[in-house]
N, C-alpha and C positions, 0 to 999 in steps of 0.2 A: 317298542316292538310289541309289547302286550296290547297296547291301545290299537295298533293296526289290526291285530287278530280279533279284538272284541268290538271293532267299529267304534271305538271311543267310549264304550260303556265300562264303568269301573266295576271290576269283580268284587272289590271290597264292599261297595255299596249294596250290591245284590246279596252278598253273603250276610251282611248285617241285617238286612230286611228279612231274609228267610229265617235267620236265627230268632229274631224278634217274634215272628209269626209262629214258628214251630214250638218255641219254648212256652208261649202263652197258650197255644192249643193243647200242649201236653198236660197242663194243669187245669184244663177246663173240661172235666168229664161229662158234664151235662151237654155242653156244646158238641162234643164228639158223639154222644148218643143221638142228638138231634140229626147230625149229619148222617150217621149210620142208618137211622130210621128213614130218612129221605131216600137213601140209596136203596134200601130194601123195598120201600113203597114203589118207587119209580121203576125198579127192575121188574117187580111183579106186573105192573101195568104194561111195561114194554113186552114182556114175555106173552102176556095175554093178547096184546095187539099182534104180535108175530104169529101166534097160533091161529088167529083168525084173519091173517093178512089177505088171504085169497077168497074170503067169504064175500058173497055179493053185497051184504049190508055193511061191510066194514069201510069206513071212510078214512081217507088219509089224514095224517096229523092228529090222530085221535088222542095221543099222549102229550105231545108238545108241538107247537108251531114255531117256525122261525120268526124272528122279529121283523118288523116292516122294512128296516134298513138292510137286512141280511139278504143279499142278492144271490147267494150261492145256490139256494134250493128253490128259486122262484119259478123255474120252468116246469111244465106239466109232467115231464118225464120222471121227476122226483116223487110224484104222487103214486107211482106204481111199485108194487112189491117186487123184489125185496129192497129196492133202493130207498123207499120211504122209511123202512125200518132202520136201514143204515143211517139215514139222516137224523131220524128221531133219537137213535142211540147216541149219536154224536152230540146233538143239542142237549140231551139229558146230561151227558158228561160235562159239557160246558157249564150247565146250571149247577151241577154237583160241586164242581171246582170253584165256581163263583161263591157258592154258599160256604164252602170250606175255607176260603181265603178272606172272607169279609165277615164283619160282625164278631170278631174274637175280642173279648174284653182284655184291655191292657196293651193291645198292639197300637203303636202310633199310627196316625192317619196316613202319614207319608209312607211308612213301611208297608202298611196294608195295601196301599195303592200300587206300590212296586211289585209286591208278590202277586196281586191279582192281575196286573198288567203282564208280567213275565209269564205267568201261567197261561194267560189267554194267548200269548204269542206262540207258546209251545203247542197248545191245542189247535191253533189255526193251521199249523203244519200238518196235523193229522186228520183234517177234514176229509170226508169221503169224496168231496169234489176235486181233491188234488191228486187222485189216483185213478188211472184208467179203468181198472176192473170194478171200481165202486161208483163210477160216474156214468149214469145212463146217457147223458148227452154225448160223451166221448164214444161210448160203445155204439150208439146209434150212428154217429158220424163215421166210425170205422166200418160198420156194416154197409152203409150206403156208398162209401168211397172205396171199398176194398182195401182199407188200411192206408190209403194215401195220406190221411191226416197225420199219421205218425211219421211218414217220410217228410212231409212239409214241416212238422213240428221239429224234427231233427235238424232240418235246414235252418229253421228260425233260431234254434239254440246255437248252432255252430256260428251263424252270422252274428248273433249277439256276443258270443264269446270272442270272436275276432275283433269286433268293434270295441269291446271292453279292454282287450289287451293293447289295442292300438290307439285307444282314447278317441276313437272316431265318433261322430254324431249318429244317433239312431236313424234307421232307414226312413226316408220320407222327409227328414228335417231339411234336406237340401232345397225343398220348395219354399222354406221360410228363411229368406235372406235378409239380414239386418240392413235397413236402408232401402230395400226394394219392395219386399212383400210385408215385412213387419218393421216397426219403428220407421215408418215411411212418411209421416206427416212432414211437409216441407217447413224448414226453419233454418236457423243459423246459430252456431255456437258463438255467443257474444262475450264469454269470459271463460278463462281456464286457469286453474291453479294445480297444485300437486295432488289434490284430493278429488276435485270434481270439475266437470264442464257444465256451464249454464247455457241451456238452449232457449232461444226465443223463437216461437213459431210464427210463421207468416199468417196474417189475418186472412180469413176467407169471406169476410163481409165488408161492405163499403165503409161502415162505421162500427166502432167498438165501444164497449163499456169503459168508463174512465178508469176504474180500478183493475189492475192486472191480477192474475192468478199465479201463484208459485206452487209447484208440485214438488214435495219432498218425499222421494221413494225410499224404501229400505235398501240398504247396501248388502243385504244377504243375497239378493238376486238383482238382475239387471233392471233398469228403470222402465223399460218399455212394456212391462205388464199393463201400463196405462196408455200405451200406444201400439197395440198389436196390429192386426190387419185393419184396413180402413173401415170395414163394417162394424168393428167392435173396439175402436179406439176412443178412449175418453178424451184424449187431447183433441182429436178431430171434432168430436161432438161439442166440446167447449168453444173451439174457434168458430164452428158453424153457428153457435149461439151468440156470437159477437163478443167473445172475451179475448183479451190479450193473455196468452199463456206462456209461462216460463216453466222449465223443468230442470231439475238437477240430475246429471248423469254421473254417478260415482265411478272413480277409477278402481279397477280390480287390483287389490294390493298383493304384494309379494313379500319375500323375506326382508327386503330393505325397509318395509313399513312396520316392523315388529313393534316399534315404540309409538306408533300413532295412537293417541288417546281417544276416548269416547268424546271428550269435549272438543277435540280437533274437528270432529264432524259438525259440531254446532258452530264453531268459530269460522272454519274455512268453508263450511257448507251453507247452513241456513243464514247466518249473519252476513257473510260475504255476498250471498245471492241477493239479500235485501238491499245491501249497499249498491250493487250494480243496478238492480231494478229501480232504485231511487234516482239514479242518474239518467236512466232511459225514460222513466215516467215520473218526473219530479212532482212533488206536492200531492201525491195520491197514496192512499192506504192500499195495502196488499191483502188479497184473499189468499190465505195459506192453507194448503192441503197436505196432510201427512198420511202415508200409508204404512201400516204394520210398524216396524221398528222406526221408520221415518216419522210416523205419527208420535211415537214416544219422544223422539228427539225434538220434534216441533213443540210438543207440550213443555219440555224442559226449556227450550229457547223462549217460548212465549211467557213462561213464568218469570224467567230472568229479565226479560224485557219489561214486563209489568212492574217488577220490583225496582227497576232502574228508571222508570218513567219513559221508556221508549214506546211510543204509540203508533208505530208504523203498520201494525196489523189491524185490518178492518174486521175480518172474521177468521175463524179457525175451523177447518173441517178435518176430522180424523176418521180414517177408514180402517176398521179392524185393528185398532191400535190400543194397547193396554197402558194404563198409568198406575195400576195397582196389580201386583203380581202374586197376591196371596192365593188366588184361585185361577191360575193361568193354565189350567187343563193338564192333560197328560204330559205335556212338554216339561212340566216341573219334576216329573219322575227322573229326568236326566240331570236335574239341577239340585244337588246337595253338596255339602262340604267335601265329601269324599270324591264325588263326581267332578266338581270344579277343580280340585287339586289334580285329579287324574288328567283332565283336559289341559290344564296349565302345563303340566310336565310334557304332555304330548306336543303342545304348541311351541314350547320353548325351543325344541330342536329345530323346527322349521321356521319359526317366526310368525306363523299364521295357522288358522284352522282350515284344513283342506276341505274341498267341496264334498268328498266322499263321506266324511263324518256327518255333515249336516244333512246330506241327502238320505243317508241311512236312518238318521233319527226321525226325519219327517216321514219317511216311508213306513217306519214301524208304527207311527200313530194311526195309519190307515192301511195296515198290512193286508187286510182282505181285499181292498180295492186296488192297491198299488203293487202288491207282490203276488199273492196267491191266485187272484182272479186272472192276472196276466199270465201266470204259469199255465193255468188251465186253458186259457184262450189261445195263447201262442204256441205252446209246446204239445199239449194234448189234443186240442181241436185242430191244430195246424193252420190257424188263421192268423194272418198278419194284422197287427194293430194299425188302425188308421190314424196317422199322426194329425195333430192340430197345431195351430199357432200357440195355444196355451201350453201344450206339451213341449213344443220346441223351446219356448221361453223357459219352462221349468228345467230343461236340460242344460240351459245356458247359465250355469251356476257361477258363483264368485267365492273368493276366499275372504277370511276375516282376520285382521291384524291381531297379534297376540295380546298386546296391552289393552286395546279397545274391547276385545271379547271378554277378557278377564274382568275388566271394570264393569262391563254390562252385566255379566252373570252375578258378580258379587254385590254390586251396589243396587241393582234393580231386582233381580230374581231372589238372591239369597237374603239380603237385608231389607229389601223393599224401601229403600231410603227415600225415593221420590214421593210415595204415598204417605210416608210417616214424617215428612218434613225435615229429613236429615241430609237431603241431597244438596251439595254445594256447587255453585258456579262462581268461578273467580274468587274463591275464598269465602263467600257468603252464602247462607242457606237460601233456598227458594221454596215457595209454596204455590201449589196450583190454585189455591184460593185467591191469589192475587189476579188471576185471569178474569177479566170482566167483559171482554168482547164477545159478541154472539158466536155460538158454536153449533156445528152440525156434526153429529157423531153417528157413524154407521157400524153396526154389528152384523155378523152373518150367522144364520141360524145353525148351520152344521160346521162351525169353525172348530178345527182341532188344534190350531195354533194360537188363536186369540179368542177363547170362548166368549160368546156375547154377554154372558152374565158378568164376566170379568171386565169387559169393555164398559158395561153399564155402570160400574162403580164410579165413573167420572161424575155422575149426578151429584154425589155428595162431596166432591173434591173441589170443584170450581164454583165461583160466585158469578155466574153468567146465565143469560138466557140460553137454554140448551135444547136443541131439537134432536131427539134420538130416534133413529130409524133402524129397524131390524128387518133385514132382507133375507130371502131364501137363498140357499146355496152355501158353499163353503168359503174358505179364506180367500181363494182366488176367483172361483167361478161366481161367487156371490157379488164380488166387486165389479168384475167384467160383465156387465148386464146391459147391453145396448137395447134401446127401446124396441127395435125390430125383432129382437130375440124372444120367442114365446116362452111361457112357463115361469116367468118371474112374478113374485108378489112380495109385499112388505107390509109392515106395521109402522106407524109413525105417531109421535106425540111430542109436544113442546112443553117444556117446564120453564116458567119464568124464574129469574134469579132468586126472588123472594118467596117462591111457592114451596109448599111442603114436599118433602122427599117421598117418592113412590118407588118401592122395591121392585125387583125384576118380576116376581110372580104377579104382583098387582098390576104392573105395567102391561104384562101379556094380556090380562083380562080387559084392561081399559083402552089400549091403543087400537084404533080402527084398522081393519085390513083393507089393503088396496091391491088390485091386480095390476101387474105390469112392472116395468123397470123403475128403479129408484132414481135414475139419472135425471129425468124431467122434473121430479120433485125437488131435487137438489138445485137444479138450474133455476127453477122459479124462486127458491129461497135466496140464491145468490143475486138474481136480478133485483129482488126486493131490497137487498142490502147494498146495491150498486147505484152509481150516479147515472146521469143521462148519457146518451150516445155522443161520440165525438170522433174526430178523425184518428186513424191508427197512429200510434207513436212510431218513431224511427226504429229500425232494426239495429240494435246495439248502440254503443256510445263510444265515440273516438274511433281509432283505427282498429278494425277487426278483420282486415283483408287476409291476415295470416292464419286466421282461425277457419276450421272446416265448416261445411254445411251440416245440418242435422242429418243423422243422429250423432255426429261427432266421431272422435277417435277412441275415447275411453270405453264406449260400449262394445267395441270389437276386441278388447283385450281379455 
């Protein structure tokens, strides 16, 4: 009951972090004097700016400017007094609290991060952009429309409340229908078990490359992030490039799946898919791609295969996937012993982690963009958000089995067993250093789920030729980057297996910049690692008449 009230966040973990911070700040008089001195100095500067706010020579943002990624105060209306003073006062408050919650001697790094993060969340609620009387954009809209924006905002709020209570999809999502407008690449389910459906897509070229591609998506969300609308579908792009593509579609678990283990996803997912592909395309190695948690699973499977002498993988591609969780970004703030125990107690009753807890955690990581900016846009400005296929996919969430999620959090996040050589598969330890096949690893620059510096750690974990690519965008928008979509850019550099290690900061300086999507770059890399063109393989093996066409049944649950 407590977990439902706190959205799955452990109060004990928060309390311990705040006690750690406050007790060490209490015995640091010099640090308190520095903080107080900064408050006095900035207050004097702000008062001086306020006193001359209407002077002809006074420029906006004379005391403090918003950071480049802060979109709350980017419109020119915020440069006019008194709203510019409101914004500067708020930004100073953010900076004061950041100074007060960081750099305190004796506070553990984890607790410092929790205090700073939770303080930032509270301050975000108090931003002047969230209130009608202190937001010049809202006031201007109200003046121009005669207050209609508040009427429309009230209607938007009521509509959202009704949809939340009835568990209905957001407005506009009805345009994105699975199997028709999204996840629409033609194909056939060629295998099904209790955990996944394996989809084989129809070729779109007269001849194809000899080696097939297997896509291993995360089971936190539906697989079709890589097969959205036809114009931004990675699956369609690959088939148009002459590849035979297979993709795993995970079943959405329920209470009956409480004892499904993390290793079940490896055995019944990756390994079973490779077995089926081997019967359809015999004698050929497979190019395997893993996205997010699917990439972590693929890394584990590849290490176990290398240990056991299984050489069915020709190359490995990882998209925004972590194999070392020591610097896994702000998501680790929700992962400590207290938090994991709290989540386990919550999951025990239902047998799974509900979608609401996951969605809430991910929204908090980008609260300005996903929570408060939407509040201002939809409810204060009275404007309806324009839905997209990516937003519709994001709302199509899945559940996580109790045992699997507990093992994932404890073995990978808490104990970091995979990176430190303690992870066991079928009773024996595995090591990523056993992987020798060529790898293509993609990190995204603005990733809040799998920070690119964390993804970069694979450089010193595997013994393989490794091409690392850092693309613009975030965890999802950076990966979904079709060539016709403008605004994308990336950096890329290849490290030979026996080449010296290059750290992330040095890598940023050395890797050349390229404008455009990373998809063609990866396609060229795959083609170079593939054989000659041949006739397309058959669709499926044996009797598959009872199985549905793509996207299958599991994606609809």
